[in-house]
TISE-134674 format. One line per 10 residues: for each residue x, y, z of C-alpha. Coordinates in steps of 0.2 Angstrom, whole numbers, padded with zeros to 4 digits. Layout:
BEGIN
X Y Z ~ ...
END
This chain:
BEGIN
-0040 -0092 0476 ~ -0041 -0112 0475 ~ -0058 -0115 0487 ~ -0055 -0128 0497 ~ -0068 -0140 0493 ~ -0080 -0146 0506 ~ -0086 -0166 0503 ~ -0099 -0174 0516 ~ -0096 -0192 0522 ~ -0112 -0205 0520
-0115 -0212 0539 ~ -0110 -0229 0537 ~ -0118 -0244 0548 ~ -0107 -0256 0555 ~ -0102 -0265 0542 ~ -0097 -0250 0532 ~ -0113 -0250 0519 ~ -0118 -0235 0518 ~ -0132 -0228 0527 ~ -0139 -0212 0522
-0156 -0216 0534 ~ -0149 -0216 0550 ~ -0159 -0228 0554 ~ -0151 -0243 0569 ~ -0159 -0258 0562 ~ -0151 -0276 0559 ~ -0150 -0284 0541 ~ -0166 -0300 0542 ~ -0177 -0291 0554 ~ -0196 -0294 0555
-0208 -0281 0558 ~ -0217 -0286 0577 ~ -0233 -0293 0578 ~ -0234 -0302 0559 ~ -0223 -0317 0565 ~ -0223 -0319 0585 ~ -0239 -0332 0587 ~ -0231 -0344 0573 ~ -0209 -0342 0583 ~ -0213 -0344 0599
-0215 -0365 0604 ~ -0227 -0370 0615 ~ -0214 -0380 0629 ~ -0222 -0396 0638 ~ -0223 -0393 0657 ~ -0205 -0396 0664 ~ -0197 -0395 0648 ~ -0189 -0377 0650 ~ -0181 -0384 0664 ~ -0175 -0400 0658
-0169 -0391 0643 ~ -0158 -0378 0659 ~ -0152 -0396 0667 ~ -0145 -0404 0649 ~ -0137 -0384 0646 ~ -0130 -0387 0664 ~ -0124 -0405 0661 ~ -0116 -0404 0644 ~ -0102 -0387 0654 ~ -0098 -0402 0666
-0095 -0413 0651 ~ -0085 -0403 0641 ~ -0068 -0404 0648 ~ -0071 -0423 0646 ~ -0074 -0421 0630 ~ -0057 -0411 0624 ~ -0049 -0424 0636 ~ -0054 -0437 0626 ~ -0050 -0433 0610 ~ -0033 -0426 0616
-0030 -0444 0621 ~ -0035 -0450 0606 ~ -0023 -0440 0599 ~ -0037 -0432 0587 ~ -0046 -0415 0583 ~ -0062 -0413 0589 ~ -0078 -0416 0578 ~ -0092 -0404 0576 ~ -0103 -0409 0586 ~ -0089 -0411 0600
-0080 -0393 0594 ~ -0101 -0385 0596 ~ -0102 -0396 0614 ~ -0087 -0385 0619 ~ -0091 -0368 0616 ~ -0105 -0367 0633 ~ -0098 -0356 0646 ~ -0104 -0353 0663 ~ -0109 -0334 0656 ~ -0120 -0345 0643
-0127 -0354 0653 ~ -0133 -0339 0666 ~ -0142 -0331 0650 ~ -0145 -0349 0644 ~ -0155 -0349 0662 ~ -0164 -0332 0663 ~ -0173 -0336 0644 ~ -0179 -0354 0652 ~ -0187 -0347 0668 ~ -0196 -0334 0658
-0199 -0349 0645 ~ -0206 -0356 0658 ~ -0216 -0340 0667 ~ -0222 -0333 0652 ~ -0229 -0349 0644 ~ -0215 -0349 0629 ~ -0217 -0330 0624 ~ -0198 -0324 0628 ~ -0192 -0307 0620 ~ -0182 -0300 0634
-0172 -0284 0632 ~ -0152 -0283 0634 ~ -0155 -0274 0648 ~ -0165 -0286 0655 ~ -0151 -0300 0650 ~ -0137 -0288 0662 ~ -0146 -0288 0677 ~ -0155 -0303 0677 ~ -0139 -0314 0675 ~ -0129 -0302 0685
-0118 -0298 0666 ~ -0113 -0287 0655 ~ -0117 -0281 0640 ~ -0104 -0288 0631 ~ -0106 -0303 0639 ~ -0119 -0307 0634 ~ -0117 -0304 0618 ~ -0105 -0320 0618 ~ -0117 -0327 0627 ~ -0132 -0328 0613
-0120 -0331 0598 ~ -0114 -0346 0609 ~ -0128 -0352 0612 ~ -0134 -0349 0594 ~ -0121 -0359 0585 ~ -0124 -0374 0597 ~ -0142 -0375 0593 ~ -0148 -0373 0610 ~ -0157 -0354 0604 ~ -0169 -0346 0589
-0167 -0330 0587 ~ -0176 -0316 0578 ~ -0171 -0298 0577 ~ -0187 -0286 0579 ~ -0190 -0270 0569 ~ -0209 -0257 0571 ~ -0212 -0245 0559 ~ -0208 -0223 0566 ~ -0214 -0209 0561 ~ -0198 -0202 0554
-0187 -0191 0566 ~ -0177 -0172 0561 ~ -0162 -0180 0559 ~ -0167 -0196 0550 ~ -0180 -0190 0535 ~ -0179 -0207 0528 ~ -0180 -0219 0544 ~ -0198 -0229 0545 ~ -0192 -0240 0557 ~ -0181 -0244 0571
-0175 -0259 0581 ~ -0183 -0266 0595 ~ -0181 -0282 0607 ~ -0177 -0300 0598 ~ -0191 -0317 0601 ~ -0182 -0332 0608 ~ -0184 -0351 0609 ~ -0176 -0362 0614 ~ -0171 -0382 0610 ~ -0158 -0391 0612
-0152 -0401 0596 ~ -0149 -0423 0596 ~ -0132 -0422 0590 ~ -0130 -0415 0607 ~ -0140 -0425 0617 ~ -0125 -0440 0614 ~ -0113 -0433 0626 ~ -0128 -0432 0640 ~ -0127 -0447 0651 ~ -0144 -0457 0648
-0155 -0449 0661 ~ -0156 -0434 0655 ~ -0155 -0440 0632 ~ -0171 -0441 0626 ~ -0182 -0457 0624 ~ -0183 -0463 0605 ~ -0197 -0467 0599 ~ -0203 -0487 0596 ~ -0196 -0493 0581 ~ -0217 -0494 0573
-0218 -0476 0576 ~ -0199 -0472 0567 ~ -0207 -0484 0550 ~ -0225 -0476 0551 ~ -0217 -0458 0551 ~ -0204 -0465 0534 ~ -0217 -0471 0524 ~ -0229 -0454 0525 ~ -0213 -0446 0523 ~ -0210 -0456 0505
-0230 -0455 0504 ~ -0228 -0439 0502 ~ -0212 -0436 0492 ~ -0224 -0448 0479 ~ -0235 -0438 0480 ~ -0225 -0422 0477 ~ -0218 -0431 0460 ~ -0234 -0434 0454 ~ -0240 -0428 0436 ~ -0258 -0430 0432
-0257 -0439 0412 ~ -0260 -0421 0406 ~ -0243 -0414 0413 ~ -0236 -0428 0407 ~ -0246 -0424 0389 ~ -0238 -0406 0392 ~ -0223 -0409 0396 ~ -0214 -0425 0387 ~ -0224 -0422 0368 ~ -0218 -0409 0356
-0230 -0415 0340 ~ -0245 -0401 0341 ~ -0257 -0412 0335 ~ -0251 -0428 0346 ~ -0250 -0418 0361 ~ -0270 -0411 0355 ~ -0277 -0430 0353 ~ -0266 -0439 0366 ~ -0272 -0422 0380 ~ -0290 -0426 0374
-0289 -0443 0379 ~ -0281 -0435 0397 ~ -0298 -0426 0399 ~ -0309 -0439 0399 ~ -0298 -0452 0409 ~ -0300 -0437 0424 ~ -0317 -0434 0420 ~ -0320 -0454 0421 ~ -0311 -0457 0437 ~ -0320 -0440 0447
-0335 -0451 0439 ~ -0330 -0463 0449 ~ -0325 -0456 0465 ~ -0338 -0445 0469 ~ -0346 -0441 0481 ~ -0365 -0445 0484 ~ -0379 -0432 0481 ~ -0384 -0423 0494 ~ -0404 -0427 0494 ~ -0400 -0449 0487
-0404 -0456 0506 ~ -0416 -0443 0518 ~ -0420 -0448 0534 ~ -0438 -0447 0539 ~ -0444 -0443 0557 ~ -0447 -0458 0563 ~ -0427 -0462 0554 ~ -0434 -0473 0540 ~ -0424 -0470 0527 ~ -0432 -0466 0508
-0421 -0468 0495 ~ -0422 -0457 0478 ~ -0436 -0443 0486 ~ -0433 -0427 0489 ~ -0437 -0417 0505 ~ -0458 -0410 0503 ~ -0460 -0425 0492
END
């Protein structure tokens, strides 16, 4: 008599991939306590409130953006599409996050349950609002996990999901849809030019190669490479001596402040 085969199905995650550990940890999660200090913003005084005002003004103007595109008989540009993603629910969630940024010195890591209660919206609405804010560039989110002792039903589990961390900003690509009073003040031309020169100098430094690197990378003949390498070493040694620091004992001050050149202490 044939026996029916009993097949044990492996647990799967939301994405459909095998999940033998039964650990509900989202991908791209980082261990809590290892990155937060570098992630959080240090907001200037009044900046969280300014971010909320900018988002609220964008909500008021999103229908005007659609109307202009419809009047001109064209599709929305990418910036216009992003500007119209904001909703009333997204603004309410953004308000609660900016409030936490103001009252908690920029350290924002509420749970979804807290956001639901504070904003007065459902869990599904919180998820849609966070996705919309992140797509617009108003919100950066990082998932976190914490190490745990493996429970009996999940012997291979090592981590469990905890609350996410958030930081808020307002991208320049959306600032042009705001009134002039809410746009960021443009930098002076000399400041912009100095920053461009600084970036150019950094790129030039990255592209610079020492004579020994040039010899090693471009000379194929072994004998010629050895001769040129010795010459490059001599050049680098001469340059280092030319730009070297002065000796520590080349100038010694006496107690009365008079300098004695070439004398060592206790001489």
